[in-house]
Structure formats: C-alpha cells, structure tokens
KELO-222951 format. One record per atom (N, C-alpha, C): atom name; x, y, z; residue number from 1; chain. Coordinates in Angstrom, 2 decimals, padded with zeros to 5 digits. Each point is the difference from the previous one (the first is absolute). Example, Ala and Ser with C-alpha at 12.3 -4.5 7.8 and 13.67 -1.06 7.14 Angstrom:
2
pt marlum: N; x: 013.19; y: -005.69; z: 007.80; tiza: 1; lumgu: A $
pt marlum: CA; x: -000.89; y: 001.19; z: 000.00; tiza: 1; lumgu: A $
pt marlum: C; x: 000.90; y: 001.20; z: 000.00; tiza: 1; lumgu: A $
pt marlum: N; x: -000.35; y: 001.05; z: -000.72; tiza: 2; lumgu: A $
pt marlum: CA; x: 000.82; y: 001.19; z: 000.06; tiza: 2; lumgu: A $
pt marlum: C; x: -000.77; y: 001.09; z: 000.73; tiza: 2; lumgu: A $
***
This chain:
80
pt marlum: N; x: 038.04; y: -013.08; z: 010.50; tiza: 1; lumgu: A $
pt marlum: CA; x: 000.64; y: 000.04; z: 001.11; tiza: 1; lumgu: A $
pt marlum: C; x: -000.51; y: 000.29; z: 001.40; tiza: 1; lumgu: A $
pt marlum: N; x: -001.09; y: 000.48; z: -000.39; tiza: 2; lumgu: A $
pt marlum: CA; x: -001.17; y: 000.64; z: 001.29; tiza: 2; lumgu: A $
pt marlum: C; x: -001.15; y: -001.13; z: 000.28; tiza: 2; lumgu: A $
pt marlum: N; x: -000.61; y: -000.51; z: -001.22; tiza: 3; lumgu: A $
pt marlum: CA; x: -000.95; y: -000.82; z: 000.14; tiza: 3; lumgu: A $
pt marlum: C; x: 000.20; y: -001.57; z: -000.27; tiza: 3; lumgu: A $
pt marlum: N; x: -000.39; y: -000.76; z: 000.93; tiza: 4; lumgu: A $
pt marlum: CA; x: -000.03; y: -001.73; z: -000.55; tiza: 4; lumgu: A $
pt marlum: C; x: -000.41; y: -000.14; z: -001.43; tiza: 4; lumgu: A $
pt marlum: N; x: -001.34; y: 000.51; z: -000.19; tiza: 5; lumgu: A $
pt marlum: CA; x: -000.32; y: -000.65; z: -001.24; tiza: 5; lumgu: A $
pt marlum: C; x: -000.77; y: 001.48; z: -000.62; tiza: 5; lumgu: A $
pt marlum: N; x: 000.99; y: 000.62; z: -000.86; tiza: 6; lumgu: A $
pt marlum: CA; x: -000.42; y: 001.42; z: -000.37; tiza: 6; lumgu: A $
pt marlum: C; x: -001.06; y: -000.19; z: -001.19; tiza: 6; lumgu: A $
pt marlum: N; x: -000.44; y: 000.74; z: -000.23; tiza: 7; lumgu: A $
pt marlum: CA; x: -001.09; y: -000.21; z: -001.45; tiza: 7; lumgu: A $
pt marlum: C; x: 000.34; y: 001.62; z: -000.68; tiza: 7; lumgu: A $
pt marlum: N; x: -000.57; y: 000.03; z: -001.23; tiza: 8; lumgu: A $
pt marlum: CA; x: -000.11; y: 001.08; z: -000.90; tiza: 8; lumgu: A $
pt marlum: C; x: -001.39; y: 000.93; z: 000.62; tiza: 8; lumgu: A $
pt marlum: N; x: 000.25; y: 001.05; z: -000.01; tiza: 9; lumgu: A $
pt marlum: CA; x: -000.90; y: 000.89; z: 000.71; tiza: 9; lumgu: A $
pt marlum: C; x: -000.82; y: 000.13; z: -001.45; tiza: 9; lumgu: A $
pt marlum: N; x: -001.64; y: 000.25; z: 000.49; tiza: 10; lumgu: A $
pt marlum: CA; x: -000.77; y: 000.12; z: -001.17; tiza: 10; lumgu: A $
pt marlum: C; x: -000.06; y: 001.59; z: -000.42; tiza: 10; lumgu: A $
pt marlum: N; x: 000.16; y: 000.00; z: -001.43; tiza: 11; lumgu: A $
pt marlum: CA; x: -000.16; y: 001.39; z: -000.51; tiza: 11; lumgu: A $
pt marlum: C; x: -001.51; y: 000.81; z: 000.02; tiza: 11; lumgu: A $
pt marlum: N; x: -000.13; y: 000.78; z: 000.80; tiza: 12; lumgu: A $
pt marlum: CA; x: -001.57; y: 000.72; z: -000.23; tiza: 12; lumgu: A $
pt marlum: C; x: -000.10; y: 001.29; z: -000.79; tiza: 12; lumgu: A $
pt marlum: N; x: -000.64; y: 000.27; z: -000.95; tiza: 13; lumgu: A $
pt marlum: CA; x: 000.04; y: 001.14; z: -000.84; tiza: 13; lumgu: A $
pt marlum: C; x: -000.46; y: 001.15; z: 000.96; tiza: 13; lumgu: A $
pt marlum: N; x: 000.40; y: 001.32; z: -000.24; tiza: 14; lumgu: A $
pt marlum: CA; x: -000.69; y: 001.12; z: 001.00; tiza: 14; lumgu: A $
pt marlum: C; x: -001.55; y: -000.14; z: -000.21; tiza: 14; lumgu: A $
pt marlum: N; x: -000.63; y: -000.15; z: -001.01; tiza: 15; lumgu: A $
pt marlum: CA; x: -001.12; y: -000.29; z: -000.32; tiza: 15; lumgu: A $
pt marlum: C; x: -000.91; y: -001.07; z: 001.34; tiza: 15; lumgu: A $
pt marlum: N; x: 000.67; y: -000.67; z: 000.51; tiza: 16; lumgu: A $
pt marlum: CA; x: -000.74; y: -000.49; z: 001.31; tiza: 16; lumgu: A $
pt marlum: C; x: 000.19; y: 000.80; z: 000.99; tiza: 16; lumgu: A $
pt marlum: N; x: 000.46; y: 001.12; z: -000.01; tiza: 17; lumgu: A $
pt marlum: CA; x: 000.04; y: 001.16; z: 001.27; tiza: 17; lumgu: A $
pt marlum: C; x: -000.91; y: 001.30; z: -000.53; tiza: 17; lumgu: A $
pt marlum: N; x: 000.23; y: 000.45; z: -001.10; tiza: 18; lumgu: A $
pt marlum: CA; x: -000.29; y: 001.06; z: -000.49; tiza: 18; lumgu: A $
pt marlum: C; x: -001.09; y: 000.09; z: -001.32; tiza: 18; lumgu: A $
pt marlum: N; x: -000.94; y: 000.62; z: -000.35; tiza: 19; lumgu: A $
pt marlum: CA; x: -000.70; y: 000.11; z: -000.97; tiza: 19; lumgu: A $
pt marlum: C; x: 000.67; y: 000.62; z: -001.21; tiza: 19; lumgu: A $
pt marlum: N; x: 000.58; y: -000.51; z: -000.95; tiza: 20; lumgu: A $
pt marlum: CA; x: 000.76; y: 000.58; z: -001.11; tiza: 20; lumgu: A $
pt marlum: C; x: -000.91; y: 000.19; z: -000.93; tiza: 20; lumgu: A $
pt marlum: N; x: 000.15; y: 001.51; z: -000.84; tiza: 21; lumgu: A $
pt marlum: CA; x: -000.30; y: -000.13; z: -001.16; tiza: 21; lumgu: A $
pt marlum: C; x: 000.69; y: -000.48; z: -001.30; tiza: 21; lumgu: A $
pt marlum: N; x: 001.34; y: 000.03; z: 000.21; tiza: 22; lumgu: A $
pt marlum: CA; x: 000.96; y: -000.68; z: -001.06; tiza: 22; lumgu: A $
pt marlum: C; x: 001.26; y: -000.44; z: 000.29; tiza: 22; lumgu: A $
pt marlum: N; x: 000.20; y: -001.07; z: -000.24; tiza: 23; lumgu: A $
pt marlum: CA; x: 001.47; y: -000.42; z: 000.27; tiza: 23; lumgu: A $
pt marlum: C; x: 000.90; y: 000.37; z: -001.17; tiza: 23; lumgu: A $
pt marlum: N; x: 000.64; y: 000.81; z: -000.09; tiza: 24; lumgu: A $
pt marlum: CA; x: 000.84; y: 000.37; z: -001.62; tiza: 24; lumgu: A $
pt marlum: C; x: 001.67; y: -001.27; z: -000.08; tiza: 24; lumgu: A $
pt marlum: N; x: 000.49; y: 000.01; z: 000.87; tiza: 25; lumgu: A $
pt marlum: CA; x: 000.72; y: -001.03; z: -000.04; tiza: 25; lumgu: A $
pt marlum: C; x: 000.36; y: -000.62; z: 001.04; tiza: 25; lumgu: A $
pt marlum: N; x: 000.23; y: -001.49; z: -000.54; tiza: 26; lumgu: A $
pt marlum: CA; x: 000.43; y: -000.93; z: 001.37; tiza: 26; lumgu: A $
pt marlum: C; x: 001.43; y: -000.90; z: -000.54; tiza: 26; lumgu: A $
pt marlum: N; x: 000.97; y: 000.27; z: 001.24; tiza: 27; lumgu: A $
pt marlum: CA; x: 001.29; y: -000.54; z: -000.75; tiza: 27; lumgu: A $
pt marlum: C; x: 000.33; y: -000.99; z: 001.20; tiza: 27; lumgu: A $
pt marlum: N; x: 001.02; y: -001.11; z: -000.25; tiza: 28; lumgu: A $
pt marlum: CA; x: 000.22; y: -000.93; z: 000.90; tiza: 28; lumgu: A $
pt marlum: C; x: 001.57; y: 000.06; z: -000.21; tiza: 28; lumgu: A $
pt marlum: N; x: 000.47; y: 000.05; z: 001.39; tiza: 29; lumgu: A $
pt marlum: CA; x: 001.72; y: 000.47; z: -000.14; tiza: 29; lumgu: A $
pt marlum: C; x: 000.52; y: -001.15; z: 000.63; tiza: 29; lumgu: A $
pt marlum: N; x: 001.00; y: -000.58; z: -000.50; tiza: 30; lumgu: A $
pt marlum: CA; x: 000.57; y: -001.19; z: 000.89; tiza: 30; lumgu: A $
pt marlum: C; x: 001.38; y: 000.77; z: -000.08; tiza: 30; lumgu: A $
pt marlum: N; x: 000.78; y: -000.56; z: 001.16; tiza: 31; lumgu: A $
pt marlum: CA; x: 001.41; y: 000.49; z: 000.30; tiza: 31; lumgu: A $
pt marlum: C; x: 000.76; y: -001.03; z: 000.84; tiza: 31; lumgu: A $
pt marlum: N; x: 001.09; y: -000.04; z: -000.38; tiza: 32; lumgu: A $
pt marlum: CA; x: 001.20; y: -000.96; z: 000.81; tiza: 32; lumgu: A $
pt marlum: C; x: 000.94; y: 000.94; z: 000.86; tiza: 32; lumgu: A $
pt marlum: N; x: -000.22; y: -000.14; z: 001.35; tiza: 33; lumgu: A $
pt marlum: CA; x: 000.89; y: 000.75; z: 000.90; tiza: 33; lumgu: A $
pt marlum: C; x: 000.88; y: -000.84; z: 000.70; tiza: 33; lumgu: A $
pt marlum: N; x: 001.31; y: 000.94; z: 000.24; tiza: 34; lumgu: A $
pt marlum: CA; x: 000.98; y: -000.69; z: 000.80; tiza: 34; lumgu: A $
pt marlum: C; x: 000.26; y: 001.08; z: 001.02; tiza: 34; lumgu: A $
pt marlum: N; x: -000.17; y: -000.44; z: 001.10; tiza: 35; lumgu: A $
pt marlum: CA; x: 000.03; y: 000.98; z: 001.22; tiza: 35; lumgu: A $
pt marlum: C; x: 001.11; y: -000.38; z: 000.83; tiza: 35; lumgu: A $
pt marlum: N; x: 000.74; y: 000.97; z: 000.59; tiza: 36; lumgu: A $
pt marlum: CA; x: 000.71; y: -000.28; z: 000.91; tiza: 36; lumgu: A $
pt marlum: C; x: 000.19; y: 000.74; z: 001.15; tiza: 36; lumgu: A $
pt marlum: N; x: 000.64; y: -000.47; z: 001.42; tiza: 37; lumgu: A $
pt marlum: CA; x: -000.24; y: 000.76; z: 001.12; tiza: 37; lumgu: A $
pt marlum: C; x: 000.36; y: 001.40; z: 000.09; tiza: 37; lumgu: A $
pt marlum: N; x: -000.48; y: 000.67; z: 000.15; tiza: 38; lumgu: A $
pt marlum: CA; x: -001.28; y: 000.27; z: 000.85; tiza: 38; lumgu: A $
pt marlum: C; x: -001.10; y: 000.10; z: -000.40; tiza: 38; lumgu: A $
pt marlum: N; x: -000.18; y: 000.32; z: -001.52; tiza: 39; lumgu: A $
pt marlum: CA; x: -001.32; y: 000.08; z: -000.69; tiza: 39; lumgu: A $
pt marlum: C; x: -000.73; y: -001.09; z: 000.27; tiza: 39; lumgu: A $
pt marlum: N; x: 000.43; y: -000.93; z: 000.10; tiza: 40; lumgu: A $
pt marlum: CA; x: -001.29; y: -001.48; z: 000.51; tiza: 40; lumgu: A $
pt marlum: C; x: -000.54; y: 000.72; z: 001.29; tiza: 40; lumgu: A $
pt marlum: N; x: 000.91; y: -000.15; z: 001.23; tiza: 41; lumgu: A $
pt marlum: CA; x: -000.63; y: 000.38; z: 001.09; tiza: 41; lumgu: A $
pt marlum: C; x: -000.95; y: 001.10; z: 000.12; tiza: 41; lumgu: A $
pt marlum: N; x: 000.28; y: 001.14; z: -000.93; tiza: 42; lumgu: A $
pt marlum: CA; x: -000.63; y: 001.08; z: 000.08; tiza: 42; lumgu: A $
pt marlum: C; x: -001.55; y: -000.23; z: -000.86; tiza: 42; lumgu: A $
pt marlum: N; x: 000.02; y: -000.65; z: -000.78; tiza: 43; lumgu: A $
pt marlum: CA; x: -001.02; y: -000.47; z: -000.52; tiza: 43; lumgu: A $
pt marlum: C; x: -001.15; y: -000.88; z: 000.74; tiza: 43; lumgu: A $
pt marlum: N; x: 000.92; y: -001.09; z: 000.51; tiza: 44; lumgu: A $
pt marlum: CA; x: -000.76; y: -000.94; z: 001.16; tiza: 44; lumgu: A $
pt marlum: C; x: -000.41; y: 001.19; z: 000.86; tiza: 44; lumgu: A $
pt marlum: N; x: 000.13; y: 000.70; z: 000.69; tiza: 45; lumgu: A $
pt marlum: CA; x: -000.18; y: 000.70; z: 000.87; tiza: 45; lumgu: A $
pt marlum: C; x: -001.29; y: 000.82; z: -000.29; tiza: 45; lumgu: A $
pt marlum: N; x: -000.30; y: 000.48; z: -001.14; tiza: 46; lumgu: A $
pt marlum: CA; x: -000.83; y: 000.77; z: -000.64; tiza: 46; lumgu: A $
pt marlum: C; x: -001.29; y: -000.88; z: -000.29; tiza: 46; lumgu: A $
pt marlum: N; x: 000.01; y: -001.45; z: 000.38; tiza: 47; lumgu: A $
pt marlum: CA; x: -001.28; y: -000.74; z: -000.19; tiza: 47; lumgu: A $
pt marlum: C; x: -000.58; y: -000.55; z: 001.20; tiza: 47; lumgu: A $
pt marlum: N; x: -001.64; y: -000.30; z: -000.23; tiza: 48; lumgu: A $
pt marlum: CA; x: -000.56; y: -000.37; z: 001.04; tiza: 48; lumgu: A $
pt marlum: C; x: 000.93; y: -001.69; z: 000.55; tiza: 48; lumgu: A $
pt marlum: N; x: 000.43; y: -000.68; z: -000.94; tiza: 49; lumgu: A $
pt marlum: CA; x: 000.87; y: -000.99; z: 000.64; tiza: 49; lumgu: A $
pt marlum: C; x: 000.83; y: -000.22; z: 000.73; tiza: 49; lumgu: A $
pt marlum: N; x: 000.88; y: 001.29; z: 000.53; tiza: 50; lumgu: A $
pt marlum: CA; x: 000.88; y: 000.36; z: 000.81; tiza: 50; lumgu: A $
pt marlum: C; x: -000.39; y: -000.51; z: 001.23; tiza: 50; lumgu: A $
pt marlum: N; x: -001.25; y: 000.50; z: 000.57; tiza: 51; lumgu: A $
pt marlum: CA; x: -000.76; y: 000.19; z: 000.73; tiza: 51; lumgu: A $
pt marlum: C; x: -000.37; y: -001.55; z: 000.47; tiza: 51; lumgu: A $
pt marlum: N; x: -001.00; y: -000.77; z: -000.85; tiza: 52; lumgu: A $
pt marlum: CA; x: -000.42; y: -001.20; z: 000.12; tiza: 52; lumgu: A $
pt marlum: C; x: 000.71; y: -001.04; z: 000.28; tiza: 52; lumgu: A $
pt marlum: N; x: 001.48; y: 000.24; z: -000.98; tiza: 53; lumgu: A $
pt marlum: CA; x: 000.84; y: -001.60; z: -000.22; tiza: 53; lumgu: A $
pt marlum: C; x: 000.58; y: -000.37; z: 001.43; tiza: 53; lumgu: A $
pt marlum: N; x: 000.09; y: -001.32; z: 000.41; tiza: 54; lumgu: A $
pt marlum: CA; x: 000.58; y: -000.11; z: 000.92; tiza: 54; lumgu: A $
pt marlum: C; x: 001.49; y: 000.22; z: 000.26; tiza: 54; lumgu: A $
pt marlum: N; x: 000.41; y: 000.43; z: 000.94; tiza: 55; lumgu: A $
pt marlum: CA; x: 001.25; y: 000.44; z: 000.69; tiza: 55; lumgu: A $
pt marlum: C; x: 001.34; y: -000.65; z: -001.10; tiza: 55; lumgu: A $
pt marlum: N; x: 000.02; y: -001.59; z: -000.12; tiza: 56; lumgu: A $
pt marlum: CA; x: 000.89; y: -000.58; z: -000.61; tiza: 56; lumgu: A $
pt marlum: C; x: 000.04; y: 000.31; z: -001.69; tiza: 56; lumgu: A $
pt marlum: N; x: -001.17; y: 000.31; z: -000.54; tiza: 57; lumgu: A $
pt marlum: CA; x: 000.09; y: 000.78; z: -001.36; tiza: 57; lumgu: A $
pt marlum: C; x: 000.17; y: 001.27; z: -000.19; tiza: 57; lumgu: A $
pt marlum: N; x: -000.31; y: 000.95; z: 001.16; tiza: 58; lumgu: A $
pt marlum: CA; x: 000.33; y: 001.29; z: 000.12; tiza: 58; lumgu: A $
pt marlum: C; x: 001.65; y: 000.11; z: -000.39; tiza: 58; lumgu: A $
pt marlum: N; x: 000.58; y: -001.04; z: 001.00; tiza: 59; lumgu: A $
pt marlum: CA; x: 001.37; y: 000.22; z: 000.01; tiza: 59; lumgu: A $
pt marlum: C; x: 000.83; y: -000.38; z: -001.10; tiza: 59; lumgu: A $
pt marlum: N; x: -000.59; y: -001.27; z: -000.48; tiza: 60; lumgu: A $
pt marlum: CA; x: 000.56; y: -000.40; z: -001.32; tiza: 60; lumgu: A $
pt marlum: C; x: -000.05; y: 001.23; z: -000.88; tiza: 60; lumgu: A $
pt marlum: N; x: -001.15; y: 000.54; z: -000.27; tiza: 61; lumgu: A $
pt marlum: CA; x: -000.13; y: 000.81; z: -001.17; tiza: 61; lumgu: A $
pt marlum: C; x: 001.02; y: 001.22; z: 000.38; tiza: 61; lumgu: A $
pt marlum: N; x: -000.05; y: 000.55; z: 001.19; tiza: 62; lumgu: A $
pt marlum: CA; x: 000.82; y: 000.98; z: 000.44; tiza: 62; lumgu: A $
pt marlum: C; x: 001.52; y: -000.33; z: 000.05; tiza: 62; lumgu: A $
pt marlum: N; x: 000.54; y: -001.30; z: -000.29; tiza: 63; lumgu: A $
pt marlum: CA; x: 001.14; y: -000.39; z: -000.28; tiza: 63; lumgu: A $
pt marlum: C; x: 000.62; y: -000.04; z: -001.24; tiza: 63; lumgu: A $
pt marlum: N; x: -000.79; y: -000.13; z: -001.07; tiza: 64; lumgu: A $
pt marlum: CA; x: 000.09; y: 000.03; z: -001.16; tiza: 64; lumgu: A $
pt marlum: C; x: 001.27; y: 000.73; z: -000.67; tiza: 64; lumgu: A $
pt marlum: N; x: 000.65; y: -000.29; z: -000.80; tiza: 65; lumgu: A $
pt marlum: CA; x: 000.95; y: 000.92; z: -000.84; tiza: 65; lumgu: A $
pt marlum: C; x: -000.10; y: 000.32; z: -001.32; tiza: 65; lumgu: A $
pt marlum: N; x: -001.17; y: -001.12; z: -000.80; tiza: 66; lumgu: A $
pt marlum: CA; x: -000.32; y: -000.07; z: -001.31; tiza: 66; lumgu: A $
pt marlum: C; x: -001.38; y: -000.60; z: -000.14; tiza: 66; lumgu: A $
pt marlum: N; x: -000.92; y: 000.35; z: -000.83; tiza: 67; lumgu: A $
pt marlum: CA; x: -001.26; y: -000.49; z: -000.48; tiza: 67; lumgu: A $
pt marlum: C; x: -000.21; y: 000.23; z: -001.30; tiza: 67; lumgu: A $
pt marlum: N; x: -000.66; y: -000.86; z: -000.69; tiza: 68; lumgu: A $
pt marlum: CA; x: -000.12; y: 000.05; z: -001.69; tiza: 68; lumgu: A $
pt marlum: C; x: -001.54; y: -000.26; z: 000.46; tiza: 68; lumgu: A $
pt marlum: N; x: -000.96; y: 000.73; z: -000.72; tiza: 69; lumgu: A $
pt marlum: CA; x: -001.54; y: -000.01; z: 000.00; tiza: 69; lumgu: A $
pt marlum: C; x: -000.48; y: 000.70; z: -001.08; tiza: 69; lumgu: A $
pt marlum: N; x: -001.05; y: -000.72; z: 000.12; tiza: 70; lumgu: A $
pt marlum: CA; x: -000.79; y: 000.71; z: -001.73; tiza: 70; lumgu: A $
pt marlum: C; x: -001.26; y: 000.59; z: 000.61; tiza: 70; lumgu: A $
pt marlum: N; x: -000.18; y: 001.09; z: -000.58; tiza: 71; lumgu: A $
pt marlum: CA; x: -001.18; y: 000.90; z: 000.38; tiza: 71; lumgu: A $
pt marlum: C; x: -001.04; y: 000.29; z: -000.65; tiza: 71; lumgu: A $
pt marlum: N; x: -001.18; y: -000.12; z: -000.18; tiza: 72; lumgu: A $
pt marlum: CA; x: -001.29; y: 000.35; z: -001.12; tiza: 72; lumgu: A $
pt marlum: C; x: -000.68; y: 001.20; z: 000.66; tiza: 72; lumgu: A $
pt marlum: N; x: -000.32; y: 000.71; z: -001.12; tiza: 73; lumgu: A $
pt marlum: CA; x: -000.79; y: 001.18; z: 000.22; tiza: 73; lumgu: A $
pt marlum: C; x: -001.14; y: 000.12; z: -001.22; tiza: 73; lumgu: A $
pt marlum: N; x: -001.34; y: 000.32; z: 000.63; tiza: 74; lumgu: A $
pt marlum: CA; x: -001.08; y: 000.50; z: -000.91; tiza: 74; lumgu: A $
pt marlum: C; x: -000.24; y: 001.20; z: 000.17; tiza: 74; lumgu: A $
pt marlum: N; x: 000.41; y: 000.87; z: -001.22; tiza: 75; lumgu: A $
pt marlum: CA; x: -000.19; y: 001.32; z: 000.00; tiza: 75; lumgu: A $
pt marlum: C; x: -001.65; y: 000.43; z: -000.87; tiza: 75; lumgu: A $
pt marlum: N; x: -000.99; y: 000.58; z: 000.65; tiza: 76; lumgu: A $
pt marlum: CA; x: -001.12; y: 000.52; z: -000.47; tiza: 76; lumgu: A $
pt marlum: C; x: 000.14; y: 001.55; z: -000.32; tiza: 76; lumgu: A $
pt marlum: N; x: -000.09; y: 000.43; z: -001.45; tiza: 77; lumgu: A $
pt marlum: CA; x: -000.44; y: 001.74; z: 000.10; tiza: 77; lumgu: A $
pt marlum: C; x: -001.52; y: 000.19; z: -000.15; tiza: 77; lumgu: A $
pt marlum: N; x: -000.28; y: 000.57; z: 000.91; tiza: 78; lumgu: A $
pt marlum: CA; x: -001.54; y: 000.07; z: 000.06; tiza: 78; lumgu: A $
pt marlum: C; x: -000.33; y: 001.45; z: -000.36; tiza: 78; lumgu: A $
pt marlum: N; x: -001.00; y: 000.18; z: -001.49; tiza: 79; lumgu: A $
pt marlum: CA; x: -000.36; y: 001.29; z: -000.10; tiza: 79; lumgu: A $
pt marlum: C; x: -001.51; y: 000.31; z: -000.08; tiza: 79; lumgu: A $
pt marlum: N; x: -000.70; y: 001.26; z: 000.00; tiza: 80; lumgu: A $
pt marlum: CA; x: -000.95; y: 000.43; z: -000.05; tiza: 80; lumgu: A $
pt marlum: C; x: -000.89; y: -000.26; z: -001.29; tiza: 80; lumgu: A $
***
C-alpha cells in the first residue's frame, strides 16, 4: 500500500555488523497477522514510511479498518 513496486528486504546476518565468536541458533519465524484499527495506524506511525509516503497513501492507510499481512523474522542467538 505504501510502495508502487514493493520488494523483499535482504536478510543480513548480524555477522555483517559484528565480529561473532559463535552463532548458537538461527530461527526463521513467519506469521500471519490480522490487524484492525487503531492497531494499523499505531503500527504505521512507528515506521519511517509514515513520513516518507505521499499524503494520499498516508490517508489510505490511516483510514483502514482491517488489514491482513504476513510478517517474517530471522532470530539469531549469539554466544561467546
């Protein structure tokens, strides 16, 4: 709803930013979310996209009553 041509973010390991001694566990988590107002608006306001999106896109999201989406996370547990 924000970008005209959305793309998937490249997943970067924490190893690209830090020198690690060992990664103990890597887990990928995928969940489906069903959001309703005002949670949609609260979530949108916490992102940098709120400030970058054109006014018509901001208004469209701020007026949503319901939104279904998928979220994906990569969790790395780092040890010494």
